[in-house]
C-alpha positions in Angstrom: -62.7 -7.7 -65.4 -60.3 -4.8 -65.9 -58.1 -4.5 -62.8 -54.9 -2.6 -62.7 -51.9 -4.7 -61.8 -48.9 -3.3 -59.9 -45.7 -3.4 -61.8 -42.2 -3.6 -60.5 -39.5 -1.7 -62.3 -36.0 -2.9 -61.5 -33.5 -0.3 -60.4 -29.8 -0.7 -61.2 -27.5 -0.7 -58.2 -25.2 2.2 -58.0 -21.6 1.0 -58.6 -19.2 1.5 -55.8 -15.9 3.2 -56.4 -13.9 0.9 -54.1 -13.6 -2.8 -54.1 -15.0 -3.2 -50.6 -18.3 -1.2 -51.0 -19.9 -2.6 -47.8 -16.8 -1.8 -45.7 -16.7 1.7 -47.0 -19.5 2.8 -44.7 -17.9 1.2 -41.7 -14.9 3.6 -41.9 -16.9 6.8 -42.1 -16.7 8.7 -38.8 -20.1 9.1 -37.1 -21.3 12.6 -36.7 -22.3 13.6 -33.2 -24.8 16.3 -32.5 -23.7 19.2 -30.4 -24.0 18.6 -26.7 -26.9 20.4 -25.1 -26.0 22.7 -22.2 -27.0 21.1 -19.0 -25.9 17.6 -20.0 -22.8 16.1 -18.3 -19.5 17.5 -19.5 -20.9 20.9 -20.5 -20.6 24.3 -18.8 -24.3 24.3 -18.3 -24.1 20.9 -16.6 -21.4 22.2 -14.3 -23.5 25.2 -13.4 -26.4 22.9 -12.5 -24.1 20.7 -10.4 -22.6 23.6 -8.6 -26.1 25.1 -7.8 -27.3 21.7 -6.6 -24.3 21.5 -4.3 -24.8 25.0 -3.0 -28.5 24.6 -2.2 -28.1 21.1 -0.7 -25.2 22.3 1.4 -27.2 25.3 2.5 -30.2 23.2 3.5 -28.0 20.8 5.3 -26.0 23.4 7.2 -29.1 25.5 8.1 -31.0 22.5 9.4 -28.0 21.1 11.2 -27.4 24.4 12.9 -30.5 24.1 15.0 -30.3 22.0 18.2 -33.8 20.5 18.0 -33.9 19.1 14.5 -33.1 15.5 15.7 -36.4 15.4 17.6 -38.4 15.4 14.3 -37.9 12.5 11.9 -38.7 14.5 8.8 -36.0 17.0 9.6 -33.5 14.1 10.1 -34.5 12.8 6.7 -33.9 16.2 5.2 -30.4 16.4 6.6 -29.7 12.9 5.3 -31.1 13.6 1.8 -29.4 17.0 1.5 -26.1 15.5 2.6 -26.4 12.7 0.0 -27.4 15.3 -2.7 -24.4 17.6 -1.7 -22.0 14.7 -1.9 -23.4 13.4 -5.3 -23.4 16.9 -6.8 -19.9 17.7 -5.6 -18.5 14.4 -7.1 -20.3 15.0 -10.4 -19.1 18.7 -10.5 -15.5 17.4 -10.2 -16.2 15.0 -13.1 -17.7 17.8 -15.2 -14.7 20.0 -14.5 -12.4 17.2 -15.6 -14.5 16.6 -18.7 -14.5 20.3 -19.7 -10.7 20.7 -19.1 -9.7 17.7 -21.2 -12.5 18.3 -23.7 -14.0 14.9 -23.1 -17.6 14.0 -23.9 -19.6 12.2 -21.2 -22.1 10.7 -23.5 -21.1 7.1 -22.9 -24.1 4.8 -22.4 -22.9 3.4 -19.1 -21.8 6.8 -17.7 -25.1 8.4 -18.8 -27.0 5.6 -17.2 -25.2 6.0 -13.9 -25.8 9.7 -13.9 -29.5 9.3 -14.8 -30.1 6.7 -12.0 -28.1 8.8 -9.5 -29.9 12.0 -10.4 -33.3 10.2 -10.3 -32.7 8.7 -6.8 -31.2 11.9 -5.2 -33.9 14.2 -6.7 -36.6 11.9 -5.4 -35.1 11.7 -2.0 -34.6 15.5 -1.8 -38.2 16.2 -3.0 -39.7 13.7 -0.5 -37.6 15.2 2.3 -38.5 18.7 1.4 -42.2 17.8 1.3 -42.1 16.1 4.6 -40.3 19.0 6.2 -42.7 21.5 4.7 -45.6 19.6 6.3 -43.9 19.7 9.7 -43.1 23.4 9.4 -46.7 24.1 8.5 -47.9 22.0 11.5 -45.5 23.8 13.9 -46.2 27.3 12.6 -49.9 27.4 11.5 -51.6 24.5 13.3 -49.8 24.4 16.7 -48.8 28.0 16.8 -45.6 27.2 18.7 -43.1 28.9 16.5 -41.8 31.0 19.4 -40.5 27.8 21.1 -38.9 26.4 17.9 -36.5 27.4 15.2 -39.3 28.0 12.6 -37.4 30.4 10.4 -34.4 28.0 10.1 -36.7 25.1 9.4 -38.6 27.0 6.7 -35.4 28.3 5.2 -33.8 24.8 5.1 -37.0 23.4 3.5 -37.0 26.2 0.9 -33.3 25.5 0.1 -34.2 21.8 -0.3 -37.0 22.7 -2.8 -34.7 24.9 -4.8 -32.1 22.1 -4.8 -34.7 19.8 -6.2 -35.6 22.4 -8.9 -32.0 22.4 -10.0 -31.6 18.6 -9.8 -34.7 17.9 -11.9 -33.3 19.4 -15.2 -30.2 17.3 -14.8 -32.2 14.2 -14.4 -34.5 15.0 -17.3 -31.7 15.9 -19.7 -29.8 12.8 -18.8 -32.9 10.6 -19.1 -33.8 12.2 -22.5 -30.3 11.7 -23.8 -30.3 8.1 -22.6 -33.7 7.3 -24.1 -32.8 8.9 -27.4 -29.9 6.5 -28.1 
């Protein structure tokens, strides 16, 4: 039976120029890819953080300016979630400003993990609060028709600001998660 057989051809090892050939690769500096705008420590990331803070603070202040928001649990939840988001975004904006000023990269695994978890939690809370508040505003305006007795315009505006805050928080979370997962 004529069957072809695989053959192995030996290849000579390339000689190293230094005595410690294996240690030579350990001293080579690692090349880092350029940071993508929107990630922590970049100008795009700072812009996202500032916009998150502005929209969360707007939702918080508009909702808190009404005198009857404590009577609805969803509105209280929106105030709490927007307050937490504003605080989180403000702190991370300060960290981003510091990182930009001292030209420091925030791509450390632990720091990135903390940012990812924090963005995931706050974006989920803000989205849930905005959805709950949107449901209540639709109930008050369309179903009950009692917008004249309530602050419907303020409720709807605060809910809209919360949704916009979520839209600016989501890219931060996704970029951090992508960077963390690609390590």
